[in-house]
N, C-alpha and C positions, 0 to 999 in steps of 0.2 A: 542571515540569521534572522531571527525576529526583533522587531523593534524593540527599543528600550523600554516603551511603557508596557511592553507583553502583548499578544494577541490572545484572542480568546481561544481558549484551547479544545482541539477537536476531539471528538469520540470517536475514535476509530472503530468501525463494524457496526456502525449504528446503535448499539447498547447504551444504556443508561451507567456508566460506569460512577467508581469512586473518584474522588479528587484526585489521589494517590494513581490511580490509575489512566485521570486523565492528562495529569503530567507525564506519566509514562508514553501513553500514546503521542502525547507532543514530541517527545523526546524520540521516539521511533520516525516519526514523521520527517522530524529535521535530519534524522541519519537517512532514511530512506532518499529525499530528496539532496542530499549531499551537502546540506548545510552545516551539519556536524561532520567532522571530516576524519576518514581513518585515521588512528596513528597520533592524532591529536589528543592532549589531556586537556580536560574541561574540569574546574572545580563547581561544587555544588552552589555555593555563594555567587561565582559568576554566571552559571546559566539560571539561577531564581532572579538576578537583577535584570536579565536578558528578556528573560519570559513574564516579569511582573509579578512573581510568584513569592513565596517563603522560600529559604533554602532546607528545610525538612523534607516537605514532601518531594522535592528535588532530590536530595540523598537519598529517601527511603525508592524513590522511582528507580534512580541509577542501581541500586542495588537488585531491584527486580531485574532489569537489564542485564545483570552481570550474571544472574542466572541462567539467562536465556542466551549467553553467549555474545551480547552483542556487545558490552563494553567489558575491560578489565579493570579492578580498582589498583590505583596509584597510590601506595602509602604516603599519608601526609600532604597528596598533590589532588587528587581526586580521582579521575575515571578518563581512561583511553579508550576511545571507540575504537574497537576490532576490525580488522580489513578483512574484505572477502574476497579468496581468490578467483581465479576464473573457473578453477576446476571446481571449485566448490559450487558457483554460481550456475556451471551448467547441470551440475547434479540435483540441485533444486531446481533450475528451470525443468530438467527432464523430468522428474517426481512429481513438479505439478502438471506436466503435459500429461502423463500417463492418468492423473486424478481429474483434473478439470475438464479436459476434453471429453472424454465419454461421457462423463456426468452431465455435462452442460447440455451438450448435443443430444442426449436422451430427453431432456425437457422437453423437446420439440414434440414429442409424441404422449409425455405423461403429465406437463405442468398446467395448470389453470389459465387460460389466457387472461383473467382478470388479475392474477397474481403475477404473470410476467409485464402485464401493461402498468400495473403498479410503479415497477423498477424504471419506466421510463424517464422520470424527473430526475432520478438518479443520474442515469445517462446524459441527462442535457446537463446536469451539473457539472460533469466530466468535461463536456465541450467547452462551455461558458469558463470554466476555471482554466482550461488551457488556453483558450484565446485569451484570455486577462493574464494570463501569466503567473497566475496563482498555483506556485508546485504545492502548498501544502493541503489547499482545499483540493485540488486534483487527486492527489494521493488518498486522501480521506473519502470522496466520492468513489475513486475507482475500486477501494477496498471495498465499500459497502455495496458498489454495485454487483460486484463477483462473488462477494460473500452471499448477497441477498439470492441469486441467482443459485448458487449451491445450496443453499437453506432449502429451494425449492425440493430437493433431491429428498428431503427426510432423513439425512443422516447427521447430526450436530458433531460427531467425531471427525468425519471427514470435513466441515467447515474449520473446525479446529486445527486440523493437520495443515490446512492450504492455507489457513491463516498465520500460522507460524513460518510456512516456507515464505511467504509472500515479505514476510517482515526481515527474513533472513535474507532474501533477494534484492539488497540494497540498491536502489537505482541511481547510480553515481551520476549517470550522464541526461540527467531530465534537464537541467539547466540548458545546458546546450543544445537540447533538443527544441525546449521551447525556445530559446533565442533562433533558431533556425526556422522556426515554424514548421517544425515537422509535428510538435505534439498535438496539435488539434486534430490531424488526422488521425493519428492514434485514437484518440477519445472517440473521433465519430465512428469508430469501429463497433462502439457499445453499441451504438442505436442501430447499426446495421447486424449484428448480432441479434439483438431483441427482434429485429423485423423478421430475420430468419424463422427464429424461435416460435414467433405468432403465426407464421405463415406453414408451420410444422414441415419446415424444409430442414429436416435433419443433418444433410450432407452439407448445406451451404452454411449452417451454424457452425459444423466441424471446421470447416474451412476458414472463416472468419476467424474462429479463435485459435485455431494454429495459426495463422498469421498475426494476429494480437499477440501471443505469448512469445511469437518468436522475436517481437521488438526488445523482451527483456535482455535477450543476450544479445541479438543483432544491432539493436539501435539504443538502447536506453544505457547498456553498462559499458562503463568506461574499460578499455582494455587492459 
């Protein structure tokens, strides 16, 4: 979990959210990386101390996450992180593949090269974060990269749907993957994907993204 003095809260999705939303994003990121574990009960004051913020925005953010099904309220105790079953993860990953693979691959013929190239620094952030073992930074950059690509298709609703699916597909195996030195290889696929799109090679882009999304179930997810 975060240091006692609290990290800078990430802004998942590259937007400029409210403070309450920033706290919610930080909590989502901690769930995605497995630093907040399913089945565990966390109090708002306890989380506030660990993030270095006040309890009120944490409590409000957790109520927002409860509406998304990411946590359950536990009367007089706090919030329990909900578990994602193998079947749920398979379903989320399947829907993501149906949406993300064809939409992203089609950018090889429709996206402006300048818009694609503008995402290269974000792709590099995923690599440097993975190399440093900074899982929160990796998750934040990974989300910005993929949502940034999808945004180039011009369908805001599609971006919202995939964003929700990605947050629900919590990657409990990220820590072990990073410890094994395998996260960096996955991160470098972001650069491979960009290279394929800029080369107008739709088939290679499709192949790279199919392999990349396969890590969600095959490598990152806990059994």
